[in-house]
Every structure is written in C-alpha cells, then in structure tokens.
N, C-alpha and C positions, 0 to 999 in steps of 0.2 A: 750644799753645805752639810757638814757632818760634825757631830760631837760624840764623845763617848766618855764613860766613867767606869772604873773598876774599883770594887771594894773588896779588899782582902779581909774575910770575916775573922780570921785569927787575929790579924793586926787591929781591926776595929774593936775587938773585945779587950785588947790591951790598952788602946789609946783613948777610947771614947766610952763614957758611961752615958748612953742614950737615955737611961732611966733617971738621970739626975733631974732635979727640980728645974723646970723651965725649958729644958732642951726641946721637948716635943712641941710645946706651944710656941716657941720662938721660930721653929723651922717649918712647921706644918700647919695648914689651915684646918678649919673644923672638920670638913669632910675627910681629909687625910688622917686626922687624929682618930676619927671613927673607924677608918679602915684598920689602923694600927690596933686600937682598943678591941675591936671585934675579931681580930685574927687569932688563929690557934698558934701562930708563931710570930708574935709582934716584932721581934728583933729582925727577922727577914723582911717584913713589910717596911720597917724603918729604913733599912739600907736599900731596899728596892726603890722606895720613893726618893730617897736621898740621891741615888745614882741617876734616876730619871731627871731630877732637877739639875744636877751637875752637868749631865750630857747636853740637855737643852740649853743651859746657860752658856756653854761653850759656843754654840751657834749664835745665840742672841748677842753675846759679847762680840763675836767676830763681825756680825752684821752692823751693830750699833756703835762699836768701839767704846761702849760704856762699861767701865770697870766696876760699877756698883753691883754688889751681889746681895740680893735680898731674897733668900730662899722662900719666904712666905709669899712672895709675889709670883713665884713660879707655881702654877696650879696644876697638879697632877690628877689624871683620871686613868684608871686601869680598865681597859676594854675587854681583855681576855687574860685569864691567869690559870696556869696549871702549877703543879708542884715544882717544875723545873724551868718555867718560862713565863713571861708576861708581855703583852702588847698594850701600849698605852699612848696617852697624849699629854703634852704639857703646853700650857698657854702662859705666855708672858707678855704683858702689855699689848694684847691683841694679836700677837704672833703665835702661830700654832706649830708645834713640833711633834713628830711621831716617833715613838720609841719601841724598841724590841730589847727585851732583857733575858739573859740567861741566868738562872739561879742554880748554883752549884754548891755542894757542901763546903767548898773552900772559898768561893768568891761569888760576887754578883757583878755582872757586866752588862751595862746598858749602852745601846747605840741610839742616837737621836738623829733624825733627818728632817729637813724642811718639807720635802715632798715624799708622801707616803710610799710611792712606788720605788723610791731609792733604797728602801730597806731590802729589796730583792737584789741589789747590786753592790752591797757592801763587801769589801775585801779586807783581809788582814794584811798588813805590810810589815816589812822588816825595817828596823831603825836606819840601816845603811841607805835605804831608798829616800829618806826624808831630808829635805833641805829647807832653809828658812828664806822667806821673802824679805824685801827691804824693811818691812815692819816687824820682822822677827816671827812671823806666823808660819807654822809648818805646812809643807806641801810636798808634792812630788812632781817632777818634770815628766811630761808625757809628750809623745811624738805628735807634732802638728799643732801644739798649743804654745803660745808665748808665755802665758802666765802659768803659775803652778796650780795644780789641782789640789784643793784644800784637803788636809788630813787632820785627824784628831789623835792626840797622844794622851794616854792616861796611865798612871802607875800608882800603885799603893801596895805597901808591904812587899810580898813576894812576886807580884804580878805587874806586867806591863802589856798594854794593848795599843796598837797603832792601826787605825782604820781609815779607809777612804771609800768613796763611791766611784766606781768605774763604769 
C-alpha cells in the first residue's frame, strides 16, 4: 500500500493562512504543535506534518474504506530530518505508516507506505499508466497479476506526483 501528498508552497501561501486562529490546534496534536512552535521555519514544519498526515490517510482510507478525515487522529513523529528531507512515522488508530519527505523550495512531497522497506522500492509513474479498479481506486496493471497494483496520485497547484511500489 502507498499514499503520497504534494504541497505547492506558493499555492499554499495563496490559499491557506495556517497562522489563522484555531488552524494549528485543530489539525495538530500537542507534540506536533511543539515541533511547529520550536522550528526555525514553522511554515515548512506545518506543511511537512500536513503532507505526512495526508499521505498516510490515503493508505488508511484505502485499507478501511472509511472516508472520515480527522487529521488530529493521525499522529506524526519525525525520526530524522535535514534541511531537504525527513523520515517519519504516522500512527492512525493503531496502524503504522512510514514516510519519506522531500523538502524543496517550491514543494513538499511525502510518500507513505505500510511496510518500511517499501520506501526503497517507490517509483514515479506517468498518468497514462494509471487505470481505475471497479471501486474507482487508481492502480497499474502488471504482468502476472490479475488485480491492479495500487498507486497514489496527488496534485496541488503546479505539481502532480503519481507513485507506486514495485
């Protein structure tokens, strides 16, 4: 299983005032709020955590078929962070998801997987490779498999990312 999320930082500055009253407390738990407050660049940490939650939610939703999105129930922890990347974990109702995030001056892109080692086997795909299963979920056909291999599609502003685990 795979999920991904991309945040166009230019678009997010136009569309979202993350500093507005109640935004951070509605979306993030106390530990996440501390990460944001103690960061030298809180805007990046807001969108890093947001993208981790979104990417993990896409897997959780696909597994459970539950459309309820409660971002404060997706608990993020950052295991390793540098100026241009982060590795983390998201827990939602007992399910663990592992994330890898690229932080770029233009965007933040997070990939989430259910099995940590799958982070080493993520590939970017072209839209023309994607088909929908009978439930409308995106996947790609692979030789020797009857069912589609799940993929994740994310787009925001100027960017689109389609990823799968091969």
